[in-house]
C-alpha positions in Angstrom: -30.1 2.7 27.1 -30.5 0.6 24.0 -27.7 0.6 21.5 -28.2 1.7 18.0 -26.7 -1.4 16.6 -29.4 -3.6 18.4 -32.0 -2.6 15.8 -29.8 -3.5 12.8 -30.8 -6.4 10.7 -29.5 -10.0 11.8 -27.6 -12.4 9.3 -26.5 -15.8 9.6 -22.6 -15.7 9.8 -19.6 -17.9 10.4 -15.9 -17.7 9.8 -15.7 -21.4 8.9 -17.7 -23.7 6.8 -20.3 -25.1 8.7 -24.0 -26.6 8.3 -26.6 -23.8 8.3 -27.8 -24.9 11.7 -24.5 -24.2 13.1 -24.4 -20.6 11.9 -24.3 -17.8 14.4 -26.4 -14.9 14.2 -24.5 -11.4 13.9 -25.6 -7.7 13.3 -25.4 -6.7 9.5 -22.8 -4.0 9.8 -22.8 -3.4 5.9 -26.6 -2.4 6.5 -26.4 1.2 5.0 -28.6 4.2 5.8 -29.0 6.0 2.4 -29.2 9.5 3.5 -25.4 9.2 4.9 -24.2 8.5 1.4 -26.4 11.3 -0.1 -24.8 13.7 2.6 -21.2 12.5 2.0 -21.9 13.1 -2.0 -23.1 16.6 -1.3 -21.5 19.7 -0.8 -18.3 20.1 1.2 -20.1 22.1 4.1 -22.0 18.9 4.9 -19.0 17.4 6.7 -15.6 18.6 8.0 -12.2 16.9 8.2 -11.0 15.8 11.9 -7.8 14.3 13.0 -8.2 11.5 15.5 -6.4 12.1 18.5 -4.1 9.3 20.4 -6.2 7.1 22.7 -9.5 8.4 21.2 -12.2 5.9 20.5 -15.2 6.1 18.1 -17.5 6.2 21.0 -15.4 9.2 22.5 -15.8 11.1 19.4 -19.5 10.5 18.8 -20.3 11.5 22.4 -18.3 14.9 21.5 -19.9 15.4 18.2 -23.5 14.0 18.4 -24.2 13.8 22.3 -24.3 9.9 22.3 -21.4 7.5 22.4 -23.5 4.9 20.7 -23.9 6.9 17.6 -20.4 5.9 16.8 -21.7 3.9 13.7 -22.4 7.2 11.9 -18.7 8.0 12.0 -17.7 4.6 11.0 -20.2 4.5 8.2 -19.2 8.0 6.8 -15.8 6.9 6.5 -16.1 3.3 5.1 -14.7 1.7 8.4 -16.0 -1.7 9.0 -13.6 -2.8 11.6 -13.2 -0.2 14.3 -10.1 -2.3 15.9 -8.0 -2.2 12.8 -9.4 0.5 10.5 -9.4 2.9 13.3 -5.7 4.3 14.3 -4.1 2.5 16.8 -2.9 4.2 20.0 0.9 4.4 20.6 0.8 1.8 23.2 -1.3 -0.6 21.1 0.9 0.3 18.0 4.1 -0.8 19.5 2.3 -4.1 20.7 1.1 -4.7 17.2 4.6 -4.2 15.8 6.1 -6.7 18.5 3.5 -9.3 17.5 3.9 -9.0 13.8 7.7 -8.5 13.5 9.0 -10.2 16.6 10.6 -6.9 18.0 10.5 -3.2 17.7 14.2 -3.3 17.0 13.7 -5.7 14.0 10.9 -3.3 12.7 13.2 -0.3 12.9 16.3 -1.9 11.5 14.8 -3.9 8.6 13.5 -2.4 5.3 10.0 -2.7 3.8 11.0 -0.9 0.6 13.1 1.5 -1.2 12.3 4.8 -2.7 13.5 7.4 -5.4 12.5 10.8 -4.3 12.3 13.7 -6.6 11.9 17.2 -5.2 11.1 20.1 -7.4 11.0 23.8 -6.2 9.6 26.6 -8.3 10.7 29.9 -6.6 8.6 32.0 -8.9 5.3 30.2 -8.1 6.5 29.6 -4.6 5.7 25.8 -4.8 7.6 22.7 -3.8 6.6 19.2 -4.8 8.0 16.0 -3.6 7.4 12.7 -5.6 8.4 9.2 -4.5 8.6 6.1 -6.5 9.0 2.6 -5.0 12.1 1.0 -6.6 14.1 -2.1 -6.0 17.1 -2.3 -3.8 19.4 -3.5 -6.5 18.9 -3.1 -10.3 17.2 -6.1 -11.6 19.1 -6.3 -15.2 21.3 -4.5 -17.2 19.7 -5.5 -20.3 17.9 -8.5 -22.0 19.7 -11.5 -23.5 18.3 -12.8 -26.8 19.0 -16.6 -27.1 19.3 -19.0 -29.9 19.8 -22.8 -30.2 18.3 -23.4 -26.7 17.6 -27.0 -25.9 14.7 -26.5 -23.3 12.9 -23.9 -21.4 14.7 -21.9 -18.7 12.9 -21.8 -15.2 12.3 -18.3 -13.4 14.0 -18.2 -10.2 16.9 -20.7 -11.3 20.7 -19.7 -11.5 22.2 -19.4 -15.0 25.9 -19.0 -15.8 28.0 -18.4 -18.7 31.7 -18.8 -19.5 34.3 -20.8 -17.6 34.9 -20.6 -14.0 37.8 -18.4 -13.0 37.8 -16.6 -16.1 37.1 -12.9 -16.6 34.1 -13.5 -18.6 32.4 -15.7 -16.1 28.7 -14.6 -15.6 26.1 -15.6 -13.1 22.5 -14.4 -12.6 18.9 -15.3 -11.6 16.3 -15.6 -14.1 13.4 -13.2 -13.6 11.4 -14.2 -16.7 11.9 -16.5 -19.7 9.9 -16.2 -23.1 10.5 -19.3 -25.3 8.6 -17.7 -28.0 11.2 -15.1 -28.7 14.1 -16.5 -26.9 14.5 -13.4 -24.5 15.6 -13.8 -20.9 15.8 -11.2 -18.0 18.4 -11.7 -15.6 18.6 -10.3 -12.1 21.5 -9.9 -9.6 23.9 -10.6 -12.3 27.9 -10.9 -11.7 30.4 -10.6 -14.3 30.3 -9.9 -18.0 28.7 -11.8 -20.6 29.5 -11.6 -24.4 27.6 -12.5 -27.6 28.0 -16.1 -28.8 28.7 -17.3 -25.3 26.8 -20.3 -24.0 24.3 -19.8 -21.3 23.5 -22.8 -19.2 20.8 -23.3 -16.5 21.6 -24.7 -13.2 18.6 -26.6 -12.6 16.7 -26.9 -15.8 19.8 -28.1 -17.7 18.9 -25.6 -20.4 21.7 -24.7 -22.9 21.7 -22.0 -25.5 23.8 -19.4 -27.4 23.6 -15.8 -26.6 22.7 -14.1 -29.8 22.2 -10.6 -28.7 22.5 -8.2 -25.4 20.2 -5.2 -25.5 20.6 -2.5 -23.0 17.3 -0.7 -21.8 16.7 2.6 -23.6 16.0 4.2 -20.2 18.2 3.4 -17.1 16.6 1.3 -14.5 16.2 3.0 -11.2 17.2 1.2 -8.2 18.4 2.1 -4.7 21.9 1.2 -5.3 22.1 3.2 -8.4 21.0 6.4 -6.8 23.2 8.7 -5.1 23.4 8.7 -1.3 23.1 12.4 -1.0 21.3 14.1 -4.0 21.6 14.8 -7.6 20.9 18.5 -8.5 19.9 19.9 -11.6 17.8 22.9 -13.2 15.4 23.3 -16.1 13.2 26.0 -17.5 9.4 25.8 -17.6 7.5 28.6 -19.2 10.7 30.7 -18.9 10.9 30.0 -15.3 13.7 28.0 -13.7 12.9 24.9 -11.7 15.3 23.3 -9.2 15.1 19.5 -9.0 17.0 17.3 -6.6 17.0 13.3 -6.9 17.7 11.4 -3.7 17.0 7.9 -2.2 15.4 6.7 0.8 14.9 3.6 2.8 11.6 2.9 4.6 11.8 0.5 7.6 8.9 -1.7 8.4 8.2 0.4 11.4 8.0 3.7 9.4 5.7 1.8 6.9 3.2 0.6 9.5 3.4 3.9 11.3 2.6 5.9 8.2 -0.4 3.4 7.5 -1.7 4.0 11.0 -1.3 7.9 10.5 -3.3 7.8 7.6 -6.3 6.5 9.4 -6.4 9.6 11.6 -7.9 12.0 9.0 -11.6 11.3 8.8 -14.6 13.1 7.8 -17.5 14.1 10.4 -20.9 14.7 9.3 -22.1 18.0 10.7 -24.4 17.5 13.7 -27.2 19.4 12.1 -27.7 16.4 9.7 -28.1 14.0 12.7 -31.8 14.2 13.1 -32.2 13.6 9.3 -30.0 10.4 9.6 -32.0 9.2 12.7 -35.4 9.8 11.0 -34.5 7.5 8.1 -32.8 4.8 10.4 -36.2 4.7 12.3 -38.1 4.2 9.2 -35.8 1.4 7.8 -35.8 -0.6 11.1 -39.5 0.0 12.0 -38.4 1.6 15.3 -40.9 3.8 17.3 -40.2 7.5 17.0 -37.6 9.0 19.5 -36.0 5.7 20.1 -32.7 7.1 18.8 -33.1 10.7 20.0 -30.4 12.3 22.3 -31.1 11.5 25.9 
């Protein structure tokens, strides 16, 4: 039995820069059947949502839905899947091997963190609705404010360490430069330690920049960071349209394993074009690739 893709156009392709004569021929998998796009942009009853099962392949699903395993391209095209190996959900077995290869071990992926989150949960008992919103935040607060400098001798370098005061004194201050604007003399500091005061001298460790601190501005809205949120929850209530809404704010750490697992799980929900449109798709494909009628019909 010939494959659907055997009739797709050929293109010259290479992953490296080569002479044209050294290019390989490959099937143009970006070749589109117009009717698929029209069907997917139509009414919701033209397709249905489906959750891919573990170990289920595009071929398995195509055979189940359309009666031909080599009709898997319809499913892939309908969901903008270009690489069935990496855009299709990995099985649990393959996923663990992927994690080991990418992160060195599953243990490392489960004990180290990809990002940190602020989690806001709002419950409206009257409407019987609960919403959960997450925001990605830094592990540590970047800065308690902005320093405005004057009399600086040269530019500070983002990434360098700056310090103020004299070592072993209470006003000793250290921090990492996040950004520096020599037009207005403003500098953002991260990972700061100690207190800093106006009219102190601020010195760069690598750029040898020196200046006088003219002003310290605290942000109007406190900056969210994982280490500034409570380990349990902050609870509060407020009134919307006369109804009480309960809100809790908490924090969460997402491991590399959980992050990759969520990406993989997100791929499981796909759209399946109803089988009743199968023949319409095949008719157009036969016209586009000049294939004799009935070439793609179900066996």
